[in-house]
LONU-737827 format. One line per 3 residues: their letters; for each residue x, y, z of C-alpha. Coordinates in steps of 0.02 Angstrom, whole numbers, padded with zeros to 5 digits, always signed. Each point is the difference from the previous one (the first is absolute). Example, Ala and Ser with C-alpha at 12.3 -4.5 7.8 and 13.67 -1.06 7.14 Angstrom:
AS> +00615:-00225:+00390 | +00069:+00172:-00033;
//
This chain:
MQS> -07654:+04867:+08185 | -00104:+00134:-00080 | -00012:+00032:-00180;
IFT> +00064:+00158:-00077 | -00175:+00036:-00066 | -00072:-00007:+00181;
DIG> -00011:+00190:+00018 | -00052:+00015:-00184 | -00153:-00089:+00024;
KLN> -00068:+00103:+00131 | -00001:+00156:-00107 | -00137:+00056:-00126;
LNE> +00105:+00040:-00156 | -00144:+00106:-00069 | +00013:+00129:+00137;
PAH> +00081:+00171:-00054 | +00135:-00035:+00125 | +00061:-00162:-00093;
SYV> -00020:+00028:-00178 | -00023:+00140:-00138 | -00090:-00027:-00168;
LPF> +00089:+00111:-00136 | -00139:+00080:-00109 | +00044:-00077:-00162;
VQG> -00126:-00002:-00140 | -00124:-00136:+00019 | +00012:-00142:-00133;
TPA> +00168:+00052:-00078 | +00137:-00110:+00062 | +00134:+00090:-00106;
TAP> -00004:+00145:+00139 | +00060:-00123:+00121 | +00194:+00009:+00057;
STS> +00111:-00105:-00105 | +00114:-00035:+00151 | +00024:+00053:+00176;
AAW> +00102:-00022:+00154 | -00039:+00028:+00194 | +00091:+00016:+00167;
ISH> -00039:+00040:+00179 | +00088:+00167:+00052 | +00092:+00027:+00158;
QGE> -00158:+00095:+00066 | -00104:-00166:-00035 | -00082:+00073:-00153;
AVF> -00053:-00114:-00147 | +00076:+00082:-00161 | -00041:-00062:-00168;
TLA> +00074:+00064:-00164 | -00107:-00035:-00156 | +00065:+00020:-00174;
SPS> -00141:+00110:-00092 | -00045:-00080:-00168 | +00016:+00181:-00077;
GGI> +00168:+00020:+00059 | +00072:+00053:+00167 | -00010:-00068:+00177;
TVV> -00136:+00026:+00131 | +00047:-00037:+00187 | -00144:-00029:+00122;
TLP> +00039:+00001:+00195 | -00122:-00080:+00114 | +00016:+00051:+00188;
AHD> +00069:-00123:+00132 | -00127:-00131:+00053 | +00000:+00068:+00179;
QDG> -00010:+00179:-00041 | -00136:+00119:-00075 | +00042:+00091:-00170;
TVS> -00049:+00031:-00180 | +00057:-00076:-00156 | +00116:+00091:-00098;
ILE> +00040:+00000:-00186 | +00166:+00051:-00069 | +00054:-00002:-00175;
LKQ> +00177:-00002:-00081 | +00003:+00127:-00152 | +00135:+00031:-00129;
SSM> +00021:+00183:+00085 | +00095:-00106:+00143 | -00117:+00052:+00132;
MQR> -00143:-00090:+00083 | -00167:+00077:+00049 | -00131:-00039:+00106;
LAG> -00173:-00033:-00087 | -00181:-00021:+00061 | -00042:-00134:-00112;
WMP> +00067:-00104:-00160 | +00035:+00108:-00145 | +00051:-00062:-00162;
TAI> +00174:+00051:-00053 | -00051:+00009:-00165 | -00104:+00160:+00028;
RGD> +00145:+00096:+00083 | +00110:-00029:-00142 | +00165:-00025:+00090;
QSI> +00019:-00184:-00026 | +00003:-00112:-00145 | -00028:-00193:-00034;
SDL> +00179:-00030:-00013 | +00017:+00034:+00186 | -00101:-00140:+00047;
AIS> +00077:-00116:+00119 | -00004:-00178:-00035 | +00099:-00049:+00158;
LAV> +00008:+00082:+00181 | +00105:-00035:+00140 | +00019:+00102:+00178;
HQL> +00134:+00004:+00122 | +00010:+00089:+00171 | +00138:+00105:+00073;
EDD> +00005:+00053:+00170 | -00084:+00180:-00046 | -00051:-00023:-00173;
TFI> -00078:-00127:-00128 | +00072:-00023:-00184 | -00142:-00056:-00129;
FAL> +00084:-00078:-00153 | -00096:-00010:-00155 | +00036:-00087:-00163;
CQD> -00091:+00071:-00139 | -00059:-00023:-00172 | +00132:+00108:-00079;
HKL> +00133:-00118:+00065 | +00048:+00126:+00135 | +00021:-00030:+00186;
RMW> -00057:+00154:+00117 | +00042:+00005:+00185 | -00113:+00113:+00105;
SFK> +00014:+00067:+00179 | -00144:-00029:+00105 | +00058:+00135:+00125;
HQM> +00061:+00132:-00126 | -00132:-00024:-00121 | +00109:+00001:-00147;
CLL> +00087:-00112:-00142 | +00179:-00021:+00049 | +00048:-00111:-00136;
VTD> -00046:-00051:-00191 | +00107:-00134:-00081 | -00029:-00072:-00167;
MLD> +00017:-00198:+00012 | +00045:-00009:-00189 | +00158:+00080:+00046;
YMP> +00043:-00169:+00069 | -00051:-00100:-00159 | +00165:-00050:-00102;
AGR> -00101:+00005:-00168 | -00158:+00018:-00081 | -00058:+00156:+00098;
GEV> -00084:+00089:-00137 | -00106:-00147:-00047 | -00058:-00015:+00177;
KAS> -00026:+00193:+00040 | -00124:+00014:-00129 | -00116:-00114:+00081;
PAQ> -00067:+00015:+00190 | +00049:-00106:+00132 | -00126:-00124:+00059;
AHK> +00091:-00134:+00101 | +00143:+00081:+00079 | +00018:-00040:+00192;
LRL> +00077:+00086:+00138 | +00051:-00090:+00181 | +00101:+00077:+00133;
FFS> +00124:-00065:+00139 | +00073:+00086:+00143 | +00133:-00062:+00121;
SST> +00117:+00107:+00120 | +00158:-00065:-00090 | -00065:+00037:-00183;
GLC> -00110:+00132:+00026 | -00154:+00009:-00119 | +00009:-00092:-00165;
LAI> -00112:-00010:-00144 | -00039:-00134:-00123 | -00086:+00044:-00151;
YLA> -00071:-00136:-00133 | -00001:+00078:-00180 | -00112:-00095:-00097;
VPK> +00034:+00013:-00177 | -00024:-00115:-00153 | +00176:-00057:-00046;
GSQ> +00087:+00004:+00157 | -00084:+00030:+00178 | +00118:+00037:+00130;
FCV> +00014:+00040:+00188 | +00103:+00150:+00057 | +00062:+00023:+00174;
LQL> +00031:+00185:+00060 | +00060:+00065:+00161 | -00074:+00168:+00064;
VAS> +00141:+00126:+00049 | -00033:+00154:+00099 | +00103:+00156:-00011;
ENN> -00020:+00169:+00072 | -00154:+00111:-00018 | -00123:-00137:-00016;
RYS> +00074:-00047:-00170 | -00008:-00187:-00045 | +00080:-00102:-00140;
LDH> -00006:-00187:-00039 | +00160:-00113:-00020 | -00013:-00141:-00114;
IST> +00052:-00168:+00082 | -00046:-00132:-00122 | -00110:-00049:-00146;
QFT> -00060:-00181:-00034 | -00075:-00061:-00154 | -00153:-00131:+00005;
TQE> -00086:-00107:-00118 | -00161:+00035:-00072 | -00125:-00087:+00117;
TLV> -00145:+00097:+00074 | +00060:+00084:+00152 | -00132:-00016:+00138;
DFV> +00094:+00081:+00154 | +00199:+00029:+00052 | +00074:+00040:+00168;
LTA> +00162:+00093:+00045 | +00103:-00054:+00145 | +00176:+00051:+00065;
SDI> +00085:-00121:-00126 | -00129:-00072:-00127 | -00135:+00024:-00108;
WAV> -00140:-00126:+00021 | -00131:-00012:-00135 | -00159:-00103:-00055;
WLD> -00048:-00020:-00183 | -00128:-00106:-00106 | +00084:-00080:-00142;
NDN> -00071:-00033:-00180 | -00090:-00158:+00076 | -00067:+00101:+00141;
QTV> +00107:-00096:+00128 | +00071:+00087:+00145 | +00183:+00051:-00011;
VKY> +00097:+00067:+00152 | +00187:+00063:-00015 | +00116:+00101:+00103;
ISF> +00166:+00088:-00040 | +00133:+00094:+00093 | +00011:+00174:-00076;
EHS> +00173:+00038:+00059 | +00086:-00165:-00018 | -00079:-00082:-00155;
TAG> +00131:+00030:-00116 | -00077:-00109:-00137 | -00164:+00064:+00021;
MWN> -00068:-00176:+00040 | -00163:-00014:+00083 | -00001:-00133:+00138;
QVF> -00132:-00141:-00023 | -00148:-00031:+00125 | -00065:-00165:-00018;
VQP> -00193:+00011:-00002 | -00105:-00142:+00057 | -00062:-00080:-00154;
SPE> -00184:+00001:-00058 | -00101:-00163:+00018 | +00011:-00118:-00144;
EEV> -00111:+00045:-00139 | -00054:-00174:-00033 | -00012:-00153:+00130;
HVG> +00066:-00167:-00063 | -00111:-00155:+00059 | +00075:-00165:-00029;
EDQ> -00103:-00135:-00069 | +00003:-00100:+00174 | -00048:+00159:+00090;
DPR> -00166:+00071:+00067 | -00024:+00177:-00079 | -00105:+00066:+00144;
EVY> +00138:-00052:+00116 | +00142:+00068:-00105 | -00078:+00167:-00036;
LDV> -00047:+00024:+00192 | +00181:-00045:+00048 | +00060:+00141:-00112;
LFS> -00130:+00128:+00049 | +00009:-00018:+00190 | +00198:-00037:-00017;
PLR> +00096:+00148:+00087 | +00091:+00131:-00095 | -00112:-00007:-00142;
FTA> -00188:+00080:+00029 | -00048:+00120:+00130 | -00172:-00043:+00080;
SAI> -00073:+00169:-00075 | +00033:-00053:-00185 | -00082:-00175:+00041;
IKA> -00147:+00078:+00067 | -00024:+00127:-00133 | +00013:-00147:-00131;
LQI> -00134:-00090:+00114 | -00119:+00145:-00017 | +00021:+00021:-00182;
YKR> -00014:-00183:-00030 | -00158:+00005:+00110 | -00061:+00151:-00103;
GTE> +00009:+00113:+00142 | -00135:-00066:+00095 | +00081:-00020:+00173;
RYS> +00136:+00100:+00108 | +00140:-00090:+00093 | +00073:+00080:+00151;
DLS> +00044:-00115:+00152 | +00038:-00163:-00087 | +00150:-00090:+00061;
WEE> +00136:-00074:-00122 | -00086:-00172:+00030 | -00169:+00055:-00016;
LKK> +00055:+00094:-00168 | +00061:-00145:-00070 | -00153:-00098:+00025;
EVT> -00097:+00145:-00072 | +00105:+00001:-00154 | -00016:-00196:-00010;
VTV> -00196:+00005:+00006 | -00019:+00153:-00119 | +00100:-00082:-00138;
ENE> -00068:-00175:+00030 | -00176:+00074:+00001 | +00036:+00098:-00157;
LQG> +00062:-00168:-00085 | -00147:-00105:+00059 | -00111:+00133:-00070;
SVT> +00068:-00012:-00170 | -00014:-00178:-00018 | -00155:-00043:-00099;
EYE> +00043:-00196:-00033 | -00026:-00135:+00125 | +00157:-00106:-00054;
FCQ> +00182:+00058:-00026 | +00149:-00095:-00031 | +00139:+00032:+00135;
EDY> +00109:+00103:-00125 | -00141:+00109:-00059 | -00044:+00048:+00166;
RLL> +00183:+00032:+00049 | +00018:+00121:-00140 | -00151:+00093:+00041;
QVE> +00069:+00017:+00182 | +00160:+00063:-00077 | -00110:+00122:-00098;
FWS> -00097:+00073:+00145 | +00140:+00015:+00121 | +00114:+00082:-00123;
KFY> -00136:+00125:-00023 | +00001:+00038:+00178 | +00189:+00000:+00011;
ACC> +00008:+00130:-00150 | -00117:+00105:+00099 | +00114:+00003:+00153;
LQY> +00153:+00038:-00114 | -00093:+00150:-00067 | -00034:+00072:+00178;
QDV> +00169:-00052:+00065 | +00071:+00103:-00134 | -00107:+00159:+00019;
LST> +00042:-00012:+00199 | +00188:-00006:-00043 | +00000:+00153:-00098;
PLA> +00137:+00128:+00084 | -00048:+00164:+00060 | +00143:+00077:+00108;
LHI> +00160:-00057:+00085 | +00044:+00033:+00172 | +00169:-00003:+00098;
SPA> +00000:+00028:+00189 | +00136:+00124:+00029 | +00024:-00066:+00183;
TAM> +00012:-00192:-00047 | +00046:-00008:-00189 | -00149:-00106:-00032;
VCV> -00055:+00001:-00172 | -00198:-00023:-00045 | -00081:-00007:-00164;
LKK> -00188:+00063:+00025 | -00118:-00103:-00109 | -00181:+00008:-00047;
GFV> -00054:-00135:+00117 | +00155:-00025:+00118 | +00170:+00044:+00038;
SFL> +00164:-00074:-00048 | +00147:+00002:+00119 | +00177:-00010:-00077;
LPC> +00131:-00095:+00082 | +00181:-00010:-00016 | +00070:-00141:-00120;
FAV> +00132:-00119:+00071 | +00168:+00004:-00092 | -00002:-00165:-00088;
DHL> -00195:+00019:-00049 | +00046:+00170:-00071 | +00133:-00088:-00109;
YLS> -00107:-00135:-00056 | -00150:+00113:-00026 | +00092:+00136:-00094;
SDE> +00009:-00011:-00193 | +00176:+00023:-00079 | -00027:+00180:-00049;
YLF> +00009:+00040:+00201 | +00147:-00090:+00040 | +00140:+00064:-00114;
SEE> +00148:-00017:+00116 | +00063:-00092:+00140 | +00003:+00158:+00113;
ETP> -00192:-00013:-00007 | +00009:-00173:+00078 | -00034:+00036:+00191;
IAE> +00046:-00188:+00064 | +00198:-00015:-00005 | +00136:+00140:+00027;
DSN> +00127:-00091:-00110 | -00016:+00074:-00180 | +00044:-00178:-00080;
LSR> -00120:-00100:+00123 | -00141:+00134:-00050 | +00038:-00011:-00193;
DVL> -00021:-00191:+00029 | -00160:+00005:+00094 | -00071:+00116:-00125;
QLI> +00037:-00119:-00140 | -00074:-00141:+00104 | -00167:+00081:+00025;
QCL> -00003:+00047:-00189 | +00021:-00185:-00025 | -00146:-00035:+00107;
RMV> -00116:+00120:-00078 | +00050:-00086:-00172 | -00049:-00165:+00072;
SES> -00159:+00071:+00077 | -00049:+00072:-00178 | +00037:-00160:-00093;
LPE> -00096:-00114:+00118 | -00158:-00055:-00086 | -00170:+00006:+00103;
DMA> -00008:-00181:+00010 | +00162:-00029:+00079 | -00017:+00143:+00113;
YEM> -00167:-00093:+00064 | +00100:-00160:+00008 | +00132:+00066:+00122;
DKA> -00141:+00085:+00109 | -00099:-00160:-00003 | +00153:-00093:+00057;
LED> +00016:+00102:+00154 | -00180:-00029:+00038 | +00019:-00198:-00016;
LLS> +00158:+00004:+00094 | +00115:-00063:-00136 | +00183:+00038:+00000;
PEK> +00030:+00173:-00071 | +00164:-00045:-00052 | -00051:-00145:-00104;
VSE> -00151:+00101:-00071 | +00117:+00137:-00049 | +00110:-00119:-00087;
KVL> -00143:-00056:-00108 | -00051:+00171:-00031 | +00173:+00032:-00066;
EGL> -00016:-00148:-00124 | -00151:+00067:-00060 | +00074:+00176:-00034;
LAN> +00158:-00079:-00092 | -00123:-00104:-00114 | -00104:+00152:-00047;
DNE> +00123:+00132:-00009 | -00053:+00063:-00184 | +00065:+00181:+00036;
NVI> +00164:-00053:+00076 | -00051:+00084:+00162 | +00113:-00132:+00100;
QDI> +00145:+00052:-00109 | -00022:+00171:+00046 | -00011:-00035:+00174;
LNK> +00159:-00106:-00006 | +00093:+00146:-00086 | -00050:+00116:+00139;
LQD> +00059:-00128:+00137 | +00165:-00006:-00093 | +00019:+00185:+00072;
ISN> -00021:-00045:+00173 | +00179:-00037:+00080 | -00050:-00068:+00160;
PTV> -00174:-00087:-00019 | -00003:-00092:+00165 | +00053:+00155:+00097;
AIN> -00140:+00094:-00099 | -00125:-00144:+00044 | +00037:-00001:+00185;
TLL> -00020:+00197:+00013 | -00171:-00011:-00081 | -00043:-00145:+00125;
REL> +00054:+00089:+00141 | -00110:+00150:-00053 | -00141:-00106:-00022;
DLE> +00021:-00080:+00183 | -00116:+00119:+00106 | +00046:-00094:+00157;
ADA> +00183:+00045:-00020 | -00035:+00177:+00063 | -00099:-00068:+00153;
ETE> +00154:-00033:+00101 | +00038:+00172:+00059 | +00060:+00050:+00169;
SRP> -00131:+00079:+00112 | +00050:+00139:+00124 | -00104:+00078:+00137;
TAH> -00083:+00166:-00052 | -00111:+00137:+00061 | -00112:+00061:-00135;
PLR> -00131:+00143:+00043 | -00160:-00079:+00049 | -00088:+00101:-00129;
VRI> +00097:-00075:-00146 | -00043:-00174:+00075 | -00173:+00026:+00005;
SLS> -00017:+00087:-00156 | +00091:-00136:-00093 | -00098:-00141:+00089;
QLY> -00166:+00096:-00053 | +00048:+00026:-00174 | +00068:-00175:-00035;
GSS> -00141:-00078:+00094 | -00138:+00073:-00118 | -00103:-00112:-00116;
VAA> +00069:+00097:-00139 | +00179:-00028:+00042 | -00024:-00188:+00030;
SLI> -00075:-00012:-00180 | +00137:+00112:-00080 | +00146:-00099:+00087;
CQA> -00080:-00169:-00041 | -00028:+00046:-00181 | +00183:+00054:-00006;
VCQ> +00048:-00160:+00072 | -00098:-00090:-00150 | +00076:+00110:-00128;
TAM> +00169:-00028:+00068 | -00027:-00193:-00010 | -00069:+00004:-00167;
TRT> +00138:+00092:-00069 | +00135:-00103:+00076 | -00088:-00174:-00038;
LLC> +00018:+00047:-00176 | +00180:+00065:+00029 | +00055:-00165:+00092;
RDL> -00096:-00098:-00133 | +00104:+00090:-00139 | +00174:-00022:+00104;
LIL> -00030:-00183:+00023 | -00028:-00030:-00190 | +00163:+00118:-00037;
QQL> +00101:-00112:+00120 | -00059:-00155:-00084 | +00065:+00075:-00159;
YLR> +00166:+00039:+00083 | +00008:-00181:+00058 | -00028:-00043:-00186;
IGD> +00148:+00101:-00067 | +00106:-00013:+00165 | +00149:-00066:-00094;
NVF> +00004:+00169:-00101 | -00016:+00107:+00138 | +00079:-00087:+00153;
VPG> +00147:-00109:+00017 | -00058:-00174:-00022 | -00030:-00067:+00171;
GAQ> +00056:+00158:+00094 | -00074:+00073:+00154 | -00114:+00118:-00099;
LLQ> -00092:-00140:-00084 | -00020:-00099:+00162 | -00051:+00165:+00092;
LQQ> -00139:+00015:-00120 | -00055:-00177:+00008 | +00015:-00020:+00182;
DLI> -00035:+00169:+00065 | -00070:+00136:-00119 | -00137:-00102:-00077;
PRC> -00062:-00094:+00161 | -00015:+00184:+00085 | -00081:+00080:-00156;
SSL> -00134:-00156:+00002 | -00035:+00033:+00189 | -00030:+00192:-00030;
LCS> -00106:-00041:-00153 | -00119:-00103:+00118 | +00015:+00111:+00142;
YHL> -00061:+00147:-00108 | -00139:-00101:-00083 | -00054:-00045:+00180;
LKQ> -00014:+00181:+00042 | -00090:+00037:-00165 | -00134:-00125:+00033;
MSL> -00031:+00053:+00189 | -00012:+00177:-00057 | -00132:-00045:-00130;
TLS> -00107:-00124:+00119 | -00145:+00093:+00085 | -00032:-00049:+00189;
SSV> -00159:-00084:+00018 | -00136:+00072:+00122 | -00028:-00121:+00145;
PLD> -00154:-00008:+00096 | +00015:+00068:+00192 | -00041:-00164:+00080;
ILN> +00124:-00105:-00090 | +00140:+00132:+00039 | -00058:+00004:+00187;
ADL> +00010:-00194:+00008 | +00176:+00008:-00099 | +00063:+00128:+00116;
QHL> -00054:-00112:+00150 | +00093:-00144:-00060 | +00162:+00087:-00045;
SVL> -00015:+00081:+00172 | +00000:-00168:+00100 | +00165:-00036:-00105;
ELS> +00059:+00173:+00067 | +00040:+00040:-00179 | -00086:+00165:-00018;
DST> -00087:+00139:+00103 | -00071:+00092:-00147 | -00164:+00067:-00009;
IPT> -00130:-00007:-00133 | +00076:+00094:-00150 | -00125:+00134:-00057;
SML> +00104:+00029:-00159 | -00070:-00166:-00070 | -00150:+00106:-00033;
NPQ> +00079:+00093:-00138 | +00054:-00071:-00166 | +00184:-00030:+00005;
TVV> +00147:-00133:-00047 | +00078:-00117:+00123 | +00157:+00105:-00006;
ELF> -00103:+00168:+00049 | -00078:-00112:+00140 | +00179:-00040:+00055;
YQN> +00065:+00161:-00013 | -00139:+00073:+00107 | -00008:-00117:+00133;
VAR> +00167:-00052:+00020 | +00144:+00071:-00114 | -00028:+00188:+00020;
KAI> +00044:+00002:+00190 | +00151:-00107:-00031 | +00053:+00111:-00153;
MSQ> -00029:+00158:+00097 | +00110:-00058:+00150 | +00148:-00058:-00101;
IFS> -00001:+00168:-00099 | -00008:+00089:+00160 | +00148:-00099:+00076;
QQD> +00110:+00038:-00162 | -00022:+00185:-00022 | +00106:+00136:+00092;
VEG> -00076:+00126:+00079 | +00051:+00134:-00123 | -00094:-00098:-00131;
SQG> -00165:+00021:+00074 | -00054:+00133:-00139 | +00078:-00105:-00135;
MLH> -00129:-00147:+00071 | -00126:+00111:-00070 | +00082:-00006:-00180;
WPQ> -00131:-00113:-00094 | +00126:-00079:-00121 | +00124:-00041:+00126;
MIS> -00130:-00068:+00139 | -00104:-00094:-00131 | +00152:-00088:-00067;
SVL> +00034:-00063:+00176 | -00167:-00057:+00046 | -00014:-00094:-00168;
TLL> +00181:-00086:+00019 | -00043:-00056:+00179 | -00181:-00063:-00054;
CHW> +00072:-00110:-00132 | +00107:-00103:+00122 | -00122:-00114:+00059;
PSN> +00003:-00150:-00127 | +00166:-00079:+00074 | -00024:+00090:+00179;
PSF> +00037:-00108:+00148 | -00134:+00095:+00099 | -00133:-00078:-00091;
LFP> -00126:+00154:+00026 | -00086:-00023:-00181 | -00067:-00176:+00016;
ECL> -00051:+00042:+00185 | -00091:+00145:-00046 | -00091:-00090:-00124;
MVN> -00038:-00144:+00124 | -00068:+00116:+00132 | -00114:+00093:-00127;
CQY> -00078:-00173:-00065 | +00079:+00021:-00172 | +00015:-00186:-00033;
APL> -00008:+00000:-00187 | +00152:+00132:-00029 | +00076:-00083:+00140;
QEY> +00013:-00168:-00079 | +00043:+00067:-00164 | +00143:+00086:+00079;
ARL> +00069:-00153:+00075 | -00022:-00080:-00168 | +00103:+00128:-00089;
VGP> +00125:+00020:+00129 | +00040:-00184:+00023 | +00124:-00060:-00135;
WCQ> +00125:+00146:+00029 | -00014:+00066:+00182 | +00093:-00104:+00123;
VNV> -00053:+00123:+00152 | -00140:-00042:+00117 | -00041:-00164:-00085;
GSY> -00074:-00075:+00159 | -00096:+00169:+00022 | -00084:-00024:-00167;
RFV> -00054:-00188:+00047 | -00081:+00068:+00160 | -00101:+00144:-00090;
LGH> -00048:-00120:-00139 | -00069:-00120:+00123 | -00094:+00147:+00086;
CYL> -00073:+00037:-00163 | -00055:-00169:-00036 | -00091:-00023:+00158;
ASG> -00083:+00179:-00023 | -00053:-00056:-00170 | -00067:-00165:+00041;
EGQ> +00143:-00104:-00074 | +00044:-00087:+00148 | +00074:-00141:-00099;
KVR> +00138:+00102:-00053 | +00058:+00056:+00172 | +00094:-00167:+00045;
TSC> +00110:+00013:-00168 | +00048:+00181:+00043 | +00028:-00023:+00183;
LTC> +00111:-00173:-00030 | +00122:+00107:-00097 | -00008:+00152:+00119;
//
């Protein structure tokens, strides 16, 4: 498949047919355009609108790429006419422009036979020019849409106003103007209205006020305003709001992936090098480019790294830091503790370097929304961040109370009383999470790793919370629990939403999707970017729900403790809590912990001779007809390996079988499609098909497979014999034949 840059690469951009140099005064950057916009005309011409620093707008037209012609320069003048110029003439010389006319934001919209050029200027006025009629059709003072403080704002020129357009056949052309003022920035949404005799006006649709973070970029859609800011801590903030239906003026949260931890905790019994390497090369934390830049600075820029694999980069980092450490040692003898402290010092120095470059590469530059698929992307200095829809239960748990002010905002239950109960329950879970000390949270996580009973550990953690409740947080939780009218129904509703496998049993029906749609979707979701994105989403979902299930388990233990005050003693509700709800929550906690661990486990590279030998053994047993997986050459997690080799085809087949023919266009809708893919991918921990362990075994991922079997053993009663078999194969392949007998005896 050709790149979109294939034809561009064949061109010499210095030729007159492909470029034009504006005769600016050399050495004076102030004469460069302050902003610009560009489009391709219906005749194939490339048209550029440039805001002159002395006021006014210049339009440069380059001929179509396959036609001969000359470059023309036209200028918008206050006389509402456009004149053809032989060259660049500063508007200040003609005297019919002023600095207040300087356009600070430009946007262009093409109609069938005309093009409108919109200019938001320093004098706070919006001007609309017709390219066809060569005249200004509309001038609107944007300060008229400010509720107060116009005089104070009018006295100073606009510097940071921004303009965006959106057009659809149903709504027509809409404009969103961001008015950046010191005490109350706002977005104004206006609709362009045409009347007779080429007269135009603007209808005010909505005004939305914002907080005082620094706006980077925003996009207008048919129903929403999406915006990206930098807050006072230089962290990226993304929010969106419905400009027609947001009665309270509340912006919706977008949960941005947090930055890596500023400090790495190294336990007394841990090797500093291993701890730092695990953090640096764990998924979801650092990009390879950030580590490479840090490596170059750490080595004082003497080398360049271009084609290092993930494993090679890890080795290079290890050698570099260890050599730096050894070079600083002047004494021949060190006690173990002093050497350990020296290790921490050098590794923390390199880690700080990585943090710095990761922060720089994370700087947001722009926001993009695909009108065809509704995919939202944040373009950053070093990479692109994709925004994914948030499941309802995750949205409730992650949102702060100020964003959940009524049960109508709860998208889980239709019944208002149940919605209110679920909302109260979620607020109690967040209170548990906020009151949980770091050591107790670590104890719960460690218990899952050590295969201890989550119920018993959660009971122990609750005892610790009660013993150290100096701020009466538990009492506040108890008071809020009293407001829940039917706790078991609310908990059961929450557990049902947490169980992704509950949505798996849908009736399949024959469909006839257009081949084009099937091929496009298969190619899109089969790409390496899509695989990485989807598996990161699995990891984020698993992380969130592990915490949610943990807090819910602790809260249910609290319910058991106060059961006589909430339930009828010895009644059915208390029995349901003990025998059904708590075991289900415990099982879900283990399941999401397993998903999280596998999503963070990198697949190991396997030599080709070992892969060949192992595939031959499996073919004798008629277990696999797979070929050597080429994806092993790229750094990836074992979940990515599973998705690319096995799960993607199964997921696509299931989605195609469940969608209506009329839904073909809806299948291209990114939020809907990615939610379906993510839901189906998370089914495999208890799936009877046993696809995930088989994939690990075929691809010689023996260490992750053994860890997977260890974690799943205590709580999953599906495929027990199969797990014994794959463990036996792992032991044979890794030279631990003495363990095979034990494994097979219970198979």
